[in-house]
N, C-alpha and C positions, 0 to 999 in steps of 0.2 A: 664530141660530147653528146651524151644521151640523157634525157630527162624523163622522169615519171613522177607523178604525184599520186601516192598510194593512200587509200582511205581505209582505215581500220573499222572495227565493229562498233566502237564507242564513239559518241558524239565528240567532235573536236580532235579525234585521233587521226592525224595525217602525217605522212612521211614524204618529204621531198627527196627523191633519190636521183642522183646524177652520176654519170660514169665519165671520167675525164682521161685524157691520154697520160697525164701525170699529175702528181700533187702540185708541182710547180705550175702547171697550166691552170689549175684551179686557183692557186694563190694569186697568180697574175690577174685573173679575171676578178677575184674577190676584192682586189685593190684598185679596180678600174672605175671610170665614170659610168660605164655600162652597168656594172653591178649596183652602184649607187642609184642610178635611174630605175633599174628593175625593182629595187627594194625600198623606194621612196614612198610608195603608197601604203596606206594602212590596210591590213587585211580585212575582208568582209567581216562584220560583227558576228561573233559566234562560230566563225569558221575555225579559228585557231585559239587554243587555250594556252596562255603563257607565251613566253619568248622562245623562239626556236633555238635549239642547241645543235651544234655541228658535231658529227662523229665521222671519223675517217677509217676506212678499211682498204687494205691492199688485196688485189685479186690473187688467188692461189689456183683458181681453175676457171676458165672461160670456155663456154660452149655456145655456139651459134645455132640458129634455127636449122641450118643445113646439116648439122650433126645429129639431129633428133631423128630416131628411126620412125619411118612411116609405116602405118598398119593398113 
């Protein structure tokens, strides 16, 4: 699993981006005690506007750092 918290240009504009081995692996985690514990605290005031929404995407192309041409 890989995690990144991305900050946009507008106040309160954040995206939590994770990469999982499979959707099943994510769903198993999302229904676990570890998930409930990780999401039990309220976010810092003013950090997040509104309730987070989940969106799912399937990879169609993956390139690693080793495949980037070096100049």
